[in-house]
VOGU-3710 file (C-alpha; in Angstrom, 3 decimals, decimal comma):
1> mkkyhdntqc> 0,000/0,000/0,000  1,363/3,390/-0,987  2,364/5,669/1,878  0,887/9,164/1,635  1,561/12,280/3,687  -0,697/12,879/6,703  -2,673/15,631/4,963  -3,586/13,196/2,181  -4,354/10,339/4,565  -6,859/12,520/6,434
11> ihgpehfedp> -8,900/12,588/3,227  -8,348/9,163/1,693  -7,609/6,892/4,620  -5,590/3,659/4,504  -7,290/2,430/1,332  -8,890/4,341/-1,498  -12,620/3,836/-1,045  -14,506/2,335/-3,969  -18,278/2,141/-3,764  -20,059/-0,306/-6,113
21> hgaltaplyq> -22,520/2,475/-6,962  -19,845/5,119/-7,500  -20,497/7,187/-4,357  -17,639/9,599/-3,654  -18,283/9,579/0,105  -18,233/6,296/2,008  -21,792/5,362/3,016  -23,108/5,387/6,558  -23,915/1,843/7,719  -26,651/2,838/10,150
31> tstfafkdaa> -27,551/-0,651/11,289  -27,557/-2,432/14,619  -27,025/-5,951/13,258  -25,821/-7,786/10,146  -27,500/-10,683/8,341  -25,786/-14,009/7,651  -26,367/-15,990/4,476  -26,808/-19,172/6,517  -26,283/-20,661/9,993  -22,806/-21,904/9,131
41> qgaarfagee> -21,640/-18,383/8,287  -23,088/-17,034/11,525  -21,304/-19,715/13,519  -18,034/-19,096/11,680  -18,126/-15,372/12,397  -18,915/-15,868/16,095  -16,057/-18,364/16,300  -13,681/-15,915/14,651  -13,079/-18,286/11,738  -14,496/-15,911/9,130
51> agyiytrlgn> -14,024/-12,174/8,786  -17,181/-10,098/8,715  -19,597/-8,093/10,815  -22,028/-9,466/13,398  -23,430/-6,627/15,496  -22,477/-2,934/15,560  -21,324/-3,043/19,186  -18,710/-5,531/17,972  -17,830/-3,708/14,757  -19,276/-1,729/11,876
61> pttreleqkl> -17,857/-0,760/8,428  -18,265/2,975/9,076  -16,585/2,694/12,456  -13,852/0,553/10,962  -13,019/3,222/8,390  -12,487/5,714/11,225  -10,358/3,276/13,221  -8,125/2,513/10,258  -7,642/6,202/9,470  -6,595/7,046/13,024
71> aqleemedaa> -4,333/4,014/13,353  -2,546/5,053/10,184  -2,280/8,713/11,217  -0,828/7,742/14,618  1,364/5,133/12,880  -0,065/2,469/15,166  -1,153/-1,036/14,153  -4,821/-0,647/15,024  -7,428/1,480/16,796  -10,731/1,208/18,635
81> atatgmgavs> -13,432/3,875/18,461  -15,417/4,664/21,603  -18,618/6,502/22,462  -16,832/9,366/24,253  -13,364/10,593/25,082  -13,805/9,236/28,595  -14,787/5,930/27,009  -11,318/5,919/25,459  -9,687/6,798/28,796  -11,566/4,112/30,746
91> asvlsflqqg> -11,068/1,464/28,039  -7,331/2,115/27,910  -7,050/1,680/31,670  -9,628/-0,966/32,636  -8,541/-3,355/29,890  -5,053/-3,701/31,371  -5,370/-3,104/35,114  -6,924/-5,264/37,780  -7,309/-5,401/41,533  -3,917/-4,971/43,196
101> dhliassaly> -2,291/-3,087/40,324  -0,788/0,386/40,567  -1,227/3,260/38,112  1,133/6,265/37,951  -0,769/9,281/36,619  0,063/12,884/35,945  -1,001/15,189/38,775  -2,594/17,500/36,203  -5,194/15,913/33,929  -8,552/16,585/32,370
111> gcsfalfahm> -11,031/16,780/35,263  -12,987/13,608/34,504  -9,813/11,586/33,901  -8,641/12,743/37,315  -11,991/11,846/38,901  -11,887/8,336/37,370  -8,393/7,726/38,731  -8,813/9,420/42,119  -12,308/8,289/43,042  -13,413/5,332/40,898
121> lpkfgievtf> -10,370/3,100/40,412  -9,629/2,786/44,155  -13,140/1,330/44,613  -11,994/-1,636/42,532  -8,682/-2,102/44,291  -6,524/-0,260/41,761  -3,990/2,015/43,452  -3,181/5,386/41,867  -0,305/7,776/42,534  -0,356/11,273/41,036
131> vdmtnetelk> 3,011/12,823/40,236  4,536/15,820/38,500  5,709/14,135/35,306  8,063/16,972/34,434  10,124/15,710/37,391  11,810/12,374/36,621  12,955/12,023/40,230  9,365/12,243/41,457  8,334/9,778/38,773  10,933/7,255/39,935
141> aalkpnskml> 9,889/7,722/43,559  6,325/6,718/42,654  7,366/3,295/41,362  6,107/0,257/43,257  6,480/-3,492/42,679  2,840/-3,566/41,467  3,142/-0,579/39,082  1,668/-1,556/35,704  0,816/1,639/33,815  1,807/5,261/33,246
151> faetpinpnm> -0,888/7,705/32,108  -0,473/11,330/31,071  -1,566/13,962/28,582  0,608/16,517/26,840  0,159/19,411/26,595  -1,699/19,139/29,890  -5,252/20,433/30,154  -5,685/23,268/31,023  -2,330/24,895/31,883  -0,533/23,656/28,745
161> tvldlkmlgd> 2,425/22,044/30,516  4,388/20,017/27,963  5,830/16,668/29,025  8,948/15,039/27,611  7,546/12,054/25,701  10,944/10,457/25,138  11,682/10,538/28,844  8,268/9,033/29,628  8,556/6,396/26,902  12,049/5,358/28,023
171> fakqhqlisv> 10,974/5,291/31,676  7,956/3,100/30,930  10,013/0,654/28,857  12,732/0,455/31,510  10,195/-0,441/34,207  7,855/-2,594/32,081  4,937/-0,177/32,333  2,244/0,241/29,691  2,458/3,882/28,659  -0,724/5,772/27,711
181> idntfmtpll> -0,738/9,327/26,343  -3,785/11,493/25,679  -2,916/13,264/22,419  -6,169/15,224/22,063  -4,684/18,730/22,106  -2,089/17,985/19,412  -3,815/15,499/17,062  -1,642/13,079/15,059  -0,732/15,928/12,707  1,241/17,830/15,356
191> qkpkhfgidi> 2,511/15,008/17,586  2,992/11,251/17,255  3,704/9,739/20,694  4,639/6,380/19,165  7,827/7,985/17,832  8,935/8,337/21,457  8,126/4,799/22,604  4,549/5,307/23,847  2,402/2,148/23,747  -1,150/3,515/23,614
201> vihsatkyln> -2,408/6,857/22,289  -5,911/8,129/22,973  -8,002/11,041/21,721  -11,221/12,715/22,579  -12,445/12,646/18,970  -15,080/15,146/20,105  -12,441/17,833/19,703  -10,194/18,510/16,701  -10,682/15,174/14,941  -14,373/15,884/14,437
211> ghgdvvagiv> -13,897/19,635/14,522  -17,524/20,742/14,251  -18,904/20,498/17,788  -21,619/17,989/16,901  -20,186/14,678/18,158  -18,885/13,082/21,357  -16,477/10,209/20,724  -13,063/8,766/21,531  -10,257/6,792/19,902  -7,670/4,386/21,333
221> cgtkehieli> -4,650/3,513/19,148  -2,121/0,772/19,854  -0,794/-2,614/18,814  -3,151/-5,169/17,296  -2,850/-7,184/20,507  -3,753/-4,229/22,737  -6,694/-3,142/20,582  -8,061/-6,675/20,295  -8,036/-6,978/24,088  -9,836/-3,620/24,458
231> kltvlkdiga> -12,491/-4,557/21,903  -13,127/-8,061/23,218  -13,350/-7,058/26,881  -14,186/-3,523/28,025  -15,805/-2,255/24,829  -17,770/-5,451/24,187  -18,952/-6,035/27,732  -19,216/-2,526/29,187  -20,414/-1,162/25,870  -18,910/2,310/25,362
241> tisphdawli> -18,853/1,831/21,589  -19,370/4,624/19,097  -22,492/4,949/16,960  -21,970/4,588/13,187  -23,467/8,032/12,610  -20,930/9,675/14,923  -18,111/7,735/13,242  -19,380/8,968/9,855  -19,364/12,574/11,085  -15,788/12,241/12,335
251> nrglktlavr> -14,707/10,686/9,035  -16,177/13,757/7,371  -14,425/16,096/9,824  -11,056/14,436/9,296  -11,037/15,518/5,662  -10,441/19,116/6,751  -8,274/18,391/9,802  -5,031/19,569/8,215  -6,331/22,951/7,053  -8,210/23,479/10,320
261> marhcesaqk> -5,181/22,735/12,505  -3,017/25,091/10,472  -5,537/27,901/11,041  -6,038/27,071/14,738  -2,271/27,175/15,337  -1,697/30,351/13,339  -4,490/32,253/15,091  -3,636/30,930/18,565  -0,070/32,149/18,168  -1,300/35,669/17,397
271> vaeylekhpk> -3,792/35,649/20,283  -1,136/34,385/22,706  1,299/37,113/21,636  -1,443/39,709/22,119  -2,295/38,398/25,595  1,357/38,250/26,686  1,700/41,989/26,041  -1,574/42,966/27,718  -1,182/44,852/31,033  -4,190/43,091/32,589
281> vskvyypgla> -2,751/39,613/31,984  -0,243/38,350/34,532  0,761/35,124/32,749  0,096/33,289/29,472  0,432/29,531/29,052  1,046/28,629/25,399  3,916/26,464/24,073  4,309/28,700/21,030  5,703/31,493/23,226  9,437/31,529/23,927
291> shpgykflge> 8,559/32,303/27,565  6,806/28,934/27,948  8,910/25,968/29,193  7,316/23,763/26,523  8,678/25,934/23,738  11,840/23,795/23,612  9,791/20,810/22,424  8,604/22,555/19,270  10,171/21,123/16,151  11,198/17,701/17,454
301> qmkgaggvia> 8,350/16,445/19,632  5,636/18,843/18,444  5,198/20,260/14,950  3,032/23,086/16,299  1,769/24,574/19,549  -1,933/23,836/18,991  -5,001/25,989/19,358  -5,529/26,163/23,146  -4,288/28,999/25,370  -4,591/29,505/29,124
311> feiagslqdg> -3,903/32,779/30,899  -4,196/34,484/34,260  -6,134/37,693/34,739  -4,244/40,237/36,837  -7,054/40,661/39,324  -9,620/38,801/41,403  -11,794/35,792/40,635  -14,646/38,260/40,151  -12,574/40,078/37,521  -12,129/36,807/35,664
321> eafinatelc> -15,859/36,152/35,737  -16,602/39,679/34,550  -14,108/39,275/31,723  -15,647/36,014/30,474  -19,165/37,424/30,717  -18,155/40,489/28,687  -17,019/38,544/25,626  -19,444/38,560/22,696  -17,765/36,689/19,844  -16,121/34,113/22,106
331> tlavslgdpe> -18,622/31,515/23,279  -18,711/30,635/26,973  -18,564/26,861/26,694  -16,339/23,923/27,583  -14,654/21,679/24,987  -12,192/22,701/22,306  -11,363/22,192/18,651  -14,601/23,676/17,302  -14,810/26,315/14,540  -16,089/28,718/17,221
341> tliqhpasmt> -13,698/30,257/19,739  -14,622/28,849/23,153  -13,737/30,417/26,496  -14,159/28,862/29,938  -13,098/28,915/33,598  -11,415/25,557/34,430  -11,639/25,809/38,243  -15,435/26,000/38,204  -16,057/24,024/35,005  -13,836/21,348/33,417
351> hspytpeerq> -11,720/20,821/36,545  -14,426/21,157/39,182  -13,956/17,441/40,149  -10,689/18,546/41,798  -10,759/19,806/45,369  -9,206/23,282/45,879  -6,098/21,566/47,250  -5,906/19,210/44,265  -6,289/22,120/41,858  -3,485/23,977/43,599
361> aagisdglir> -1,227/20,918/43,346  -2,039/20,661/39,637  -1,311/24,345/39,051  -4,907/25,299/38,268  -5,612/28,640/39,926  -9,002/30,262/40,490  -8,052/32,997/38,040  -7,063/30,714/35,171  -8,998/31,186/31,917  -8,784/28,842/28,931
371> isvgledved> -9,453/29,734/25,306  -9,850/27,321/22,413  -9,038/29,602/19,494  -11,460/28,992/16,653  -11,526/29,627/12,924  -12,951/33,151/12,964  -10,810/36,019/11,693  -8,124/36,427/14,341  -8,525/40,214/14,351  -12,150/39,776/15,416
381> iiadlenafe> -11,123/37,378/18,195  -8,538/39,810/19,541  -10,957/42,743/19,311  -13,511/40,769/21,348  -10,948/40,063/24,052  -9,836/43,700/24,069  -13,417/44,867/24,614  -13,824/42,379/27,465  -10,698/43,655/29,204  -12,295/47,096/29,413
391> vi> -14,794/45,875/32,038  -12,088/44,920/34,561
//
């Protein structure tokens, strides 16, 4: 099979689609079950002796197209699509850990990932230690004889801390840990964790992969062995599988991923530079700025800095609230990767599952504001922010 560049693969996928009726766009297989030609075929498929589809929870042609595209983009052997981003997080963890195992997780994570690890996993006898993964000494100190997995995201939501993937990949290999990285903020176009020894890569496909704010979904990429285990256990029996319609929408969104990410990155860079110079902003967190510690990873680990910016208002929590409420073009909403610019307050929204003490440990202050820079004209985005600053 011919190897294409990522931008081309986003459109065409691993194989050039050919429809018997000549349709340019792959059809949506909106069906719950699949018919067998006879009992012998049904038995053969259930026994795994014959390739083919049985029931959409177990597999679907539309879903499979999405999985193959993402596996190829991440340069992994295979992928599993899930109903939500958290479905991808839980599937990547529950498929490999059991009672008595130990998980090492980043101290700063998406709020629901943190809640799953801090509050749910211990109920089932899985021990979790949260560490600052920029500190290799702290990472080593967290190791236990029962450690089985390392889980992190980079850049970290919401304060945009960038982790050293090579260090994490080498550490996990040295200590026989399964390494899992949430690559949502970067997409496979800007960062490929496999290049640094990471075993499993996950995405909230709700975000940039879909790119239109009309789907919730997730993706897990890994070896054929890892993905088969995920599909035959957690996804099959717990059931967080994606609907064919959502998979079809993401397949559609992927066709414009390259041009969208280029625009997101270009505009975010300009917004971040504007914010860094503003007298009412005390700090800006964006890896595209030379002042950000993650800037050194641009070029080798990351091809771009992404479209998400966090910043601190030089004032009170009430000033931050007044600022957000004063925006008109920016939409007050959680999530990211949409065409619309989204603005939100992590402490009271996406990271509310953290206690105040946990937020402080993760570097999430009460005054932190996060912006997902959209596809509008960047001058309009900056003008909207400038008008909002006038109220504080």
